[in-house]
C-alpha positions as CSV (number, residue, x, y, z in Angstrom):
1,X,-95.4,31.3,184.8
2,X,-92.5,31.8,187.4
3,X,-93.5,28.7,189.1
4,X,-95.6,26.8,186.5
5,X,-98.9,26.9,188.5
6,X,-102.2,28.7,187.5
7,X,-102.9,31.9,189.7
8,X,-106.7,31.8,190.8
9,X,-108.0,34.9,192.1
10,X,-111.2,35.1,194.1
11,X,-113.1,38.6,193.3
12,X,-116.6,37.2,194.4
13,X,-116.7,40.0,197.0
14,X,-114.2,42.7,195.5
15,X,-115.3,42.4,191.9
16,X,-117.3,44.7,189.6
17,X,-116.5,48.0,191.1
18,X,-116.5,47.4,195.1
19,X,-113.0,48.7,195.5
20,X,-112.9,51.5,192.9
21,X,-111.7,49.6,190.1
22,X,-113.9,46.9,188.0
23,X,-111.6,44.2,189.6
24,X,-109.4,44.8,192.7
25,X,-106.5,43.1,191.0
26,X,-106.2,46.1,188.8
27,X,-104.9,48.2,191.5
28,X,-101.9,45.8,191.7
29,X,-101.6,45.3,187.9
30,X,-102.3,41.6,188.3
31,X,-103.8,39.5,185.5
32,X,-105.0,35.9,187.1
33,X,-105.1,32.6,185.0
34,X,-108.6,32.3,186.4
35,X,-111.0,34.7,188.0
36,X,-114.0,33.6,190.3
37,X,-116.9,36.1,190.6
38,X,-120.4,36.1,191.9
39,X,-122.5,38.1,194.4
40,X,-122.4,41.6,192.8
41,X,-122.6,39.9,189.3
42,X,-126.2,39.5,190.0
43,X,-126.9,43.1,190.9
44,X,-128.5,42.1,194.2
45,X,-131.4,40.5,192.3
46,X,-130.4,37.4,191.0
47,X,-128.1,34.5,192.5
48,X,-125.2,34.0,189.9
49,X,-121.7,32.9,189.8
50,X,-118.9,32.3,187.3
51,X,-115.3,32.1,186.4
52,X,-113.3,33.7,183.7
53,X,-110.4,32.1,182.2
54,X,-108.1,32.0,179.2
55,X,-109.0,30.1,175.9
56,X,-106.1,28.0,176.6
57,X,-106.9,26.9,180.0
58,X,-110.8,26.3,179.1
59,X,-109.8,24.1,176.2
60,X,-107.5,21.9,178.6
61,X,-110.4,21.5,180.9
62,X,-113.4,21.2,178.9
63,X,-112.3,21.2,175.1
64,X,-113.1,17.8,174.2
65,X,-116.4,15.6,174.2
66,X,-114.8,13.4,176.9
67,X,-114.3,16.6,179.2
68,X,-117.4,18.7,178.3
69,X,-119.5,17.3,181.3
70,X,-116.6,17.1,183.7
71,X,-118.0,19.9,185.9
72,X,-121.8,20.1,185.6
73,X,-124.3,22.1,187.9
74,X,-128.0,21.5,188.0
75,X,-128.7,25.3,187.5
76,X,-125.8,26.2,185.5
77,X,-126.2,28.4,182.7
78,X,-129.6,29.6,183.7
79,X,-130.7,32.2,181.2
80,X,-132.6,34.5,183.4
81,X,-129.3,34.6,185.8
82,X,-127.2,35.1,182.7
83,X,-129.3,37.9,181.3
84,X,-129.5,39.6,184.8
85,X,-125.6,39.4,184.8
86,X,-125.4,41.0,181.3
87,X,-127.4,43.8,182.4
88,X,-125.4,44.4,185.5
89,X,-122.1,44.7,183.7
90,X,-123.7,47.1,181.1
91,X,-124.9,49.2,184.0
92,X,-121.7,49.0,185.7
93,X,-119.6,50.2,182.6
94,X,-122.1,52.8,181.2
95,X,-122.6,54.6,184.5
96,X,-118.9,54.3,185.4
97,X,-120.1,52.9,189.0
98,X,-116.4,52.0,189.8
99,X,-115.4,55.4,189.6
100,X,-118.3,56.6,192.0
101,X,-117.0,53.8,194.5
102,X,-113.6,55.4,194.3
103,X,-114.6,58.9,194.8
104,X,-117.4,58.2,197.6
105,X,-115.1,55.5,199.1
106,X,-112.4,58.3,199.7
107,X,-115.0,60.5,201.1
108,X,-116.5,58.0,203.5
109,X,-112.9,56.7,204.6
110,X,-112.1,60.3,205.4
111,X,-115.3,60.9,207.4
112,X,-114.8,57.7,209.6
113,X,-111.1,58.9,210.1
114,X,-112.5,61.9,211.7
115,X,-114.6,59.8,214.0
116,X,-111.6,57.6,214.8
117,X,-109.6,60.7,216.0
118,X,-112.5,61.7,218.4
119,X,-113.5,58.4,219.8
120,X,-110.8,56.2,221.5
121,X,-113.0,53.1,221.1
122,X,-112.0,53.0,217.2
123,X,-108.8,51.4,216.7
124,X,-108.3,51.8,213.0
125,X,-110.3,52.5,209.9
126,X,-109.2,50.9,206.7
127,X,-110.3,50.0,203.2
128,X,-110.5,50.6,199.5
129,X,-113.2,52.0,197.5
130,X,-116.4,51.2,199.2
131,X,-115.1,48.1,201.1
132,X,-114.2,49.7,204.3
133,X,-113.8,48.1,207.8
134,X,-114.1,49.9,211.3
135,X,-112.2,48.1,214.0
136,X,-112.9,48.6,217.7
137,X,-110.2,48.7,220.3
138,X,-110.3,46.3,223.0
139,X,-110.7,48.4,226.3
140,X,-108.2,48.0,229.1
141,X,-109.0,46.0,232.1
142,X,-110.8,48.2,234.8
143,X,-112.9,48.0,237.8
144,X,-116.0,46.8,235.8
145,X,-113.7,44.0,234.2
146,X,-112.7,42.9,237.7
147,X,-116.1,43.2,239.1
148,X,-117.5,40.9,236.3
149,X,-114.6,38.6,236.6
150,X,-113.4,39.3,233.0
151,X,-116.5,39.1,231.3
152,X,-116.7,42.7,230.2
153,X,-113.5,42.3,228.4
154,X,-114.9,39.4,226.6
155,X,-118.2,41.1,225.9
156,X,-116.2,43.9,224.2
157,X,-114.0,41.5,222.2
158,X,-116.8,39.4,221.0
159,X,-119.9,41.7,220.8
160,X,-118.8,45.5,220.6
161,X,-119.2,45.7,216.6
162,X,-122.3,43.6,216.7
163,X,-123.9,46.1,219.3
164,X,-123.0,48.9,217.0
165,X,-124.4,47.3,214.1
166,X,-127.6,46.5,216.0
167,X,-127.9,50.3,217.0
168,X,-127.4,51.4,213.5
169,X,-130.1,48.9,212.3
170,X,-132.7,49.5,215.1
171,X,-132.2,53.2,215.5
172,X,-131.3,54.5,211.8
173,X,-132.4,51.7,209.6
174,X,-128.8,51.2,208.2
175,X,-127.7,47.6,207.7
176,X,-124.1,46.6,208.4
177,X,-122.3,43.4,209.9
178,X,-119.2,42.5,211.9
179,X,-116.7,40.4,209.7
180,X,-116.5,36.8,210.2
181,X,-112.7,36.7,210.6
182,X,-112.8,39.3,213.3
183,X,-115.9,40.1,215.3
184,X,-114.4,43.5,216.4
185,X,-114.8,44.9,212.9
186,X,-117.8,46.3,211.1
187,X,-117.7,46.1,207.4
188,X,-119.4,48.9,205.5
189,X,-120.2,47.7,201.9
190,X,-123.0,50.2,200.7
191,X,-124.3,50.4,197.1
192,X,-122.1,51.8,194.4
193,X,-124.6,54.3,193.8
194,X,-124.3,56.0,197.3
195,X,-124.5,59.8,197.5
196,X,-122.5,62.3,199.9
197,X,-125.6,62.8,201.6
198,X,-126.5,59.2,202.4
199,X,-122.7,58.9,203.7
200,X,-123.2,62.0,206.0
201,X,-126.5,60.3,207.1
202,X,-124.4,57.3,208.3
203,X,-121.7,59.3,209.9
204,X,-124.2,61.3,211.9
205,X,-125.7,58.0,213.0
206,X,-122.6,56.5,214.0
207,X,-121.7,60.0,215.8
208,X,-125.0,59.7,217.7
209,X,-124.2,56.0,218.8
210,X,-120.7,56.8,220.0
211,X,-121.6,60.1,221.8
212,X,-124.5,58.5,223.8
213,X,-122.7,55.3,224.5
214,X,-119.1,56.4,224.7
215,X,-118.2,53.2,226.9
216,X,-118.5,49.6,226.5
217,X,-120.7,49.4,229.5
218,X,-123.1,52.0,228.6
219,X,-123.5,50.4,224.9
220,X,-124.3,47.2,226.7
221,X,-126.9,48.9,229.0
222,X,-128.6,50.3,225.9
223,X,-128.3,47.1,223.9
224,X,-129.9,45.1,226.7
225,X,-132.7,47.7,226.8
226,X,-133.5,47.3,223.3
227,X,-133.5,43.6,223.3
228,X,-135.8,43.5,226.6
229,X,-138.2,46.2,224.6
230,X,-138.5,43.9,221.6
231,X,-139.0,41.1,223.6
232,X,-142.1,42.8,225.4
233,X,-143.3,44.3,222.1
234,X,-143.5,40.6,220.5
235,X,-145.4,39.3,223.5
236,X,-148.1,42.3,223.0
């Protein structure tokens, strides 16, 4: 209203309980003019995306016959996808999954903070609800870095989070991924129905990984052994 432009908010990744509220905008008491949603809207079983807006904006964009087909999509309005989206929203509200995300997210954040205080390789833990990032510290240049001509530092900067994610998957069956804007950050986005016991299992897995490979060198060697072992198993 102040600047005479529409405020469009992207909640494709943060929407539907992920941050402890139905929408992340609620934390800041923000009401957008247009809200983009997808991903969780399908409950993990159906690809679906949508946008929510006011009646006034909708009428301006699509209100007349000359505008009704202004924006079309081959698979838009798919009945199976919309039915799945309605079921997801009903489940989210009836079981108050956003509240569980807030509660379990606070617990997970606290457990990760404990690891950060124990292991220097962890630079920062941050997040809200069940959208949490674990950032790794870039090690100071040492003898290994000098010997490798700077490759050790580059390896840490570009692949440390990926190596931890690989260890979580290969050794503990936990799926995570590093963020696209920072390869040194692992993103934790567990299901909104996660339990304390499952969070403890994740923490135990991370504890085991960090204690067995407290340095970038050891983690690199362990990852290399895993990769080589997988190659030979495929050949067999």
